[in-house]
Each structure stands twice: as structure tokens, then as C-alpha cells.
C-alpha positions, -999 to +999 in steps of 0.1 A: +000+000+000+015+034-009+006+061+015+017+096+008+018+128+028-011+137+005-031+105+013-035+076-011-043+088-046-071+071-064-051+073-096-015+076-106-022+109-123-028+126-089+004+114-073+033+138-065+060+139-092+093+124-082+127+136-094+140+112-120+175+097-116+193+077-090+183+077-053+201+059-025+188+042+005+198+060+037+210+031+059+206+051+091+168+054+084+161+021+068+154-014+080+135-047+073+114-060+102+099-094+105+075-114+127+070-151+129+055-176+153+080-200+168+072-224+197+039-206+202+056-173+207+059-143+184+094-136+174+101-101+161+133-087+147+150-064+122+178-061+097+194-029+085+188-021+048+209-005+021+203-001-016+196+021-046+166+031-067+164+046-101+133+067-106+123+068-143+098+085-165+072+070-167+074+060-130+064+024-139+098+019-155+116+026-122+138-001-106+153-007-073+175-031-052+175-035-015+199-055+006+201-066+042+231-080+060+222-114+075+248-111+103+231-079+116+198-096+125+185-081+158+157-094+179+168-079+213+181-113+224+218-120+217+211-158+219+183-157+194+203-134+171+231-159+170+206-187+163+189-168+135+223-158+119+236-193+123+238-222+099+203-236+107+186-203+096+201-174+077+236-190+076+252-155+076+288-170+071+278-186+038+251-161+027+259-126+040+231-109+023+194-111+015+183-089-014+152-078-034+155-066-070+123-051-085+113-061-120+080-043-123+063-014-106+025-012-112-004+010-102-035-011-093-067+003-078-055-004-043-022+014-048+013+005-059+028-029-062+064-040-068+071-073-083+106-088-082+129-114-069+139-120-033+173-137-030+177-157+002+205-182+007+215-182-030+179-190-042+156-166-059+119-164-052+093-144-070+077-118-047+051-091-049+048-064-023+025-036-015+041-002-013+034+029+008+051+063+001+055+092+026+068+125+014+066+141+048+060+178+049+077+184+015+060+208-009+043+190-038+072+197-062+101+194-037+107+158-026+142+156-012+134+126+009+109+098+004+101+071+029+089+039+013+074+009+032+069-024+015+049-053+030+051-089+020+049-125+034+077-150+028+078-188+033+099-199+063+113-227+041+132-200+022+151-193+054+156-228+069+154-263+054+155-277+089+122-287+106+116-265+135+088-275+158+060-249+158+077-226+133+050-209+113+053-212+075+046-175+070+071-148+080+055-113+077+081-087+066+079-049+064+107-029+048+109+008+056+135+027+037+143+063+033+154+075-002+176+105-008+187+118-042+222+108-051+244+138-056 
């Protein structure tokens, strides 16, 4: 779902214009968060994000790539962080990064959708996500920073091939990243 500082537009013709060209993800303001059920309890965590986006004209031709370092998983529990980064889950030593590369950006009646490929542990998975945009208090023609949130659900088997008792099959993820124009 794309939300803007101007509310969700019913059509792409009413959306704010974005400056074309390269934008970078501000890692200090960007992260991927996740939630899953494991052993009857909710496990929540986050990973820092980096990346780059190219805004094109028309906007539907835009492309982006996001990346998260698997060794930086953070749940608030050092023991759980080591377990998730370890060989039974993310295997950060062998697979230091999870990435998403967009292949299609489309406006649908409910808002924007990005379709692309999520790369986890050297395997690619097709993924569609709903997007929200927030331009903050920027004037309609002056967007120097854009916050984008993407929501998707991934299959826990993409993260671990080991059977884990009571691990839910669905992992809900939200990526929130701040874009700033490259200079």
C-alpha cells in the first residue's frame, strides 16, 4: 500500500512527481522488520537495509534493489540473534546478504505494487509487495526525501530447510527505507 503525505491517490495521475534519476537508501533510516511464530511465541526482529533506486519516467519503468546483511539480525536477544544468523537459519557466514530486486512497478486500484525477486541463501523467489510512500512535509514539487514501506509475506522454508517445531510457515516482513537523491 502506498501512503503519501497527501493521502492515497485514487489514480497515478494525482500522485506527487518524483525527481527522476538515482536515489540511494539511507541506511541510518532504513530497515526490514519481521515477525514469525515459533514455539507458540511471536518472534520479532529487524535487519538494516541499504540499496539504490532509479526513478524513471514513466514511473512504472523505475527499478530498485534493497539488501540486508544477515549477520546484523537483531531481535533484542543475543542468543536468538546468534541462532537466526547461524547455519540452521540465515547462515550468515555462507550467505551474508538477503536482497530484493524489483522487476515491475505497477499501479493497481488499491495502490502501488512492486514485483521482483527476493534472493535468500542463493535461491531466488518471485515476490510481490504492496508499497506505501510518505513525502513528509515536502511541498508538492520538492521531494528531497521519500520514505517507502513495503509489506510482504515469505515462506519460512526459504530461510531454513530444517524442521523447527511450531515454526509458522509464514514470515511477515515490512521494509521501511528512506530514499535521498544521489548527488
